[in-house]
C-alpha positions as CSV (number, residue, x, y, z in Angstrom):
1,M,10.0,14.5,-10.0
2,Q,9.5,15.9,-13.4
3,D,6.5,16.0,-15.7
4,V,4.9,12.8,-14.1
5,T,1.2,12.8,-15.2
6,F,-1.3,10.0,-15.0
7,A,-4.6,9.0,-13.8
8,I,-5.6,6.0,-11.8
9,E,-9.0,4.4,-12.8
10,S,-11.2,3.3,-10.0
11,R,-11.3,-0.3,-9.5
12,T,-8.1,-1.1,-11.0
13,C,-4.6,-2.4,-9.8
14,T,-1.7,-0.2,-11.1
15,A,2.0,-1.1,-10.3
16,V,4.9,1.5,-10.0
17,I,8.4,0.0,-10.8
18,G,11.5,1.5,-11.5
19,P,15.3,1.5,-10.2
20,N,16.2,2.5,-6.8
21,G,16.1,6.3,-6.3
22,A,13.7,6.5,-9.3
23,G,11.1,8.5,-7.0
24,K,8.6,5.6,-6.5
25,S,8.2,6.4,-2.6
26,T,8.1,10.0,-3.1
27,L,5.2,9.7,-5.7
28,I,3.1,7.8,-3.0
29,D,4.1,10.2,-0.3
30,V,2.9,13.2,-2.6
31,I,-0.4,11.3,-3.4
32,S,-1.1,10.5,0.2
33,G,-0.3,14.0,1.3
34,L,2.7,13.2,3.4
35,Q,4.9,15.2,1.3
36,T,4.2,18.5,-0.2
37,H,4.5,19.0,-4.1
38,Y,5.4,22.6,-5.2
39,E,4.4,22.2,-8.8
40,G,1.5,20.9,-10.6
41,E,-1.8,19.4,-9.5
42,V,-2.6,16.3,-7.6
43,E,-6.2,15.3,-7.1
44,V,-6.9,12.1,-4.9
45,L,-10.6,11.1,-4.0
46,L,-11.8,14.6,-5.2
47,E,-9.4,16.2,-2.7
48,H,-6.1,18.1,-3.3
49,P,-3.6,16.6,-0.9
50,R,-1.2,19.8,-0.6
51,R,-4.3,21.4,1.0
52,T,-6.1,18.6,3.1
53,G,-3.2,16.5,4.3
54,L,-2.8,12.7,5.0
55,M,-5.4,12.6,8.0
56,H,-8.1,14.1,6.0
57,L,-7.5,11.8,2.9
58,A,-7.5,8.9,5.3
59,C,-10.8,9.6,6.8
60,K,-12.1,10.1,3.2
61,G,-10.9,6.5,2.2
62,L,-7.2,6.5,1.6
63,S,-5.1,3.8,3.3
64,R,-1.4,3.2,2.7
65,T,1.6,1.2,3.9
66,F,5.3,2.2,4.1
67,Q,8.6,0.6,2.9
68,D,9.7,0.2,6.4
69,V,7.5,-1.5,9.1
70,R,5.0,0.8,10.8
71,V,3.1,-0.8,13.8
72,V,2.6,0.2,17.2
73,R,5.1,-2.2,18.9
74,Q,4.1,-1.9,22.4
75,V,0.5,-2.8,21.9
76,S,-1.0,-6.1,20.6
77,V,-1.7,-7.4,17.3
78,K,-5.5,-7.0,17.9
79,E,-5.2,-3.5,19.2
80,N,-3.1,-2.5,16.2
81,V,-6.0,-3.7,13.9
82,L,-8.6,-2.0,16.0
83,L,-6.7,1.2,15.9
84,A,-6.5,0.8,12.1
85,E,-10.3,0.3,11.9
86,S,-10.9,3.6,13.8
87,C,-11.0,7.1,12.0
88,P,-7.3,8.1,11.9
89,R,-8.1,11.2,13.8
90,Q,-8.5,9.0,16.9
91,E,-5.2,6.9,16.4
92,H,-3.5,8.3,19.3
93,S,-6.4,8.1,21.6
94,Y,-6.6,4.6,23.2
95,M,-10.2,5.5,24.2
96,A,-10.9,4.2,20.6
97,L,-9.7,0.9,21.9
98,F,-11.5,0.7,25.1
99,S,-14.9,1.7,23.3
100,R,-14.4,-1.2,21.0
101,A,-12.7,-3.9,23.0
102,E,-14.2,-7.0,21.3
103,L,-15.6,-5.4,18.0
104,M,-13.0,-6.2,15.6
105,S,-14.7,-6.7,12.1
106,E,-15.0,-10.1,10.4
107,R,-12.7,-8.7,7.6
108,S,-10.0,-8.1,9.9
109,K,-10.5,-11.5,11.3
110,Q,-10.3,-13.2,8.2
111,L,-7.3,-11.3,7.1
112,L,-5.3,-12.2,10.1
113,N,-6.4,-15.8,9.8
114,E,-5.0,-15.7,6.1
115,F,-1.7,-14.2,7.4
116,E,-1.4,-16.7,10.2
117,L,-1.6,-14.0,12.8
118,D,-4.9,-14.9,14.3
119,G,-3.2,-17.0,17.0
120,R,-1.1,-14.1,18.1
121,L,-3.8,-11.4,18.7
122,A,-2.6,-10.9,22.4
123,E,1.1,-10.5,21.5
124,D,2.8,-7.1,21.3
125,A,3.3,-6.4,17.7
126,G,6.9,-5.9,18.3
127,K,7.3,-9.5,19.1
128,L,6.6,-10.5,15.4
129,S,9.0,-11.2,12.9
130,Y,9.8,-8.5,10.1
131,G,7.8,-10.4,7.6
132,Q,4.8,-10.8,10.0
133,Q,4.9,-7.1,10.8
134,K,4.7,-6.5,7.1
135,L,1.6,-8.6,6.9
136,L,0.2,-7.0,9.9
137,T,0.7,-3.6,8.3
138,L,-1.2,-4.9,5.2
139,A,-3.9,-6.2,7.3
140,C,-4.3,-2.9,9.1
141,A,-4.4,-1.0,5.8
142,L,-7.2,-3.2,4.5
143,A,-8.9,-3.2,7.8
144,R,-10.9,-0.2,7.1
145,N,-12.0,-1.1,3.5
146,P,-10.5,1.8,1.9
147,R,-11.5,3.4,-1.4
148,L,-7.8,3.7,-2.5
149,L,-5.1,1.6,-1.4
150,L,-1.4,2.5,-1.7
151,L,1.2,-0.1,-1.1
152,D,5.0,0.5,-0.8
153,E,6.8,-2.7,-1.4
154,P,4.2,-4.8,0.6
155,L,5.8,-8.2,0.0
156,T,9.5,-7.5,1.0
157,G,10.6,-9.5,3.8
158,V,7.6,-11.9,3.8
159,N,8.4,-15.7,3.4
160,P,7.3,-17.4,0.2
161,I,4.1,-19.1,1.5
162,L,2.7,-16.1,3.2
163,R,3.9,-13.9,0.3
164,H,1.6,-16.1,-2.0
165,R,-1.3,-15.5,0.5
166,A,-0.7,-11.7,0.5
167,L,-0.7,-11.6,-3.3
168,S,-4.0,-13.6,-3.2
169,V,-5.5,-11.2,-0.6
170,I,-4.5,-8.0,-2.6
171,Q,-5.8,-9.7,-5.8
172,S,-9.1,-10.6,-4.5
173,W,-9.7,-7.1,-2.8
174,S,-8.9,-5.5,-6.3
175,S,-11.0,-7.9,-8.1
176,N,-13.8,-7.2,-5.8
177,G,-13.8,-3.4,-6.8
178,G,-10.8,-2.0,-4.7
179,T,-8.6,0.4,-6.3
180,V,-4.7,-0.2,-5.8
181,L,-1.4,1.6,-6.6
182,F,1.5,-0.3,-5.2
183,I,5.3,-0.4,-5.7
184,E,7.0,-3.7,-6.2
185,H,10.4,-4.9,-7.6
186,D,9.2,-8.7,-8.4
187,L,8.0,-8.6,-11.8
188,D,6.1,-11.8,-11.5
189,A,4.2,-10.2,-8.8
190,V,3.6,-7.2,-10.9
191,R,2.3,-9.3,-13.8
192,A,-0.1,-11.3,-11.4
193,L,-1.5,-8.1,-9.9
194,A,-1.6,-5.2,-12.4
195,Q,-3.6,-4.3,-15.3
196,R,-1.1,-1.3,-15.8
197,V,2.2,-0.4,-15.0
198,L,4.1,2.9,-14.5
199,V,7.8,3.0,-14.9
200,L,9.9,5.7,-13.1
201,A,13.5,6.5,-13.8
202,A,15.4,9.6,-12.3
203,G,12.1,11.1,-11.3
204,K,10.5,10.9,-14.7
205,L,7.5,8.7,-16.0
206,I,9.1,6.6,-18.9
207,Y,6.5,4.2,-19.3
208,E,2.8,3.6,-18.9
209,G,1.1,0.6,-20.2
210,N,0.3,-3.1,-20.0
211,P,2.8,-5.3,-17.8
212,D,3.2,-7.7,-20.6
213,S,4.5,-5.1,-22.9
214,L,7.5,-3.9,-20.6
215,S,10.2,-5.9,-22.6
216,Q,9.1,-4.1,-25.8
217,S,10.1,-0.5,-24.5
218,D,13.8,0.3,-25.3
219,E,13.8,2.9,-22.6
220,V,12.5,0.4,-19.9
221,K,15.2,-2.1,-21.0
222,R,17.8,0.5,-20.6
223,A,16.7,2.2,-17.3
224,Y,15.4,-0.9,-15.4
225,L,15.6,-4.3,-17.1
226,G,19.4,-4.2,-17.5
227,T,19.3,-4.8,-21.3
228,K,19.8,-2.8,-24.6
């Protein structure tokens, strides 16, 4: 990535779009401390990811999803959410589950109800469909009421009805003071959620501004919208 400079205002929803290979997931990996950057400075929640790493940032209030599905397939839907509600430093200790056996938060219960997963709490997460697993990862990301939410294509593979519900949940969380940075290819979803859009192409930031003004940028037209 080259000369990518921007700031995310708290309590806003920002979308990251761009062609495949533009560097979108790399950007979120760097912000979350999963991937090391060697030039420039990154500050997240008053911390520096290169020095602190993902786990520290997670305990500070950062939560994220990934492009691929990342659930604990061998344990139940409910246990996945209970693990998500715990401090990430305890993620691999099932003592966290035993000590909180019936204490799933009301927020998590509501999320699972919205995503029609409340009737499958006892099922192993690995038995859910791909789209349902994506929704479970979103529920887990929101379960801890994070200060900063990073979403990497959260709607991919989700059926249209539940996709609409997921959009509503993200929109509601953002409207109530949550800070969101999300990657998405669906421009209708971008316009519905985001107050601001960042467009990446070949590792460079080529546009930053209002989603409604995307089509007015000649560089965005050439690099992403497929027009001249």
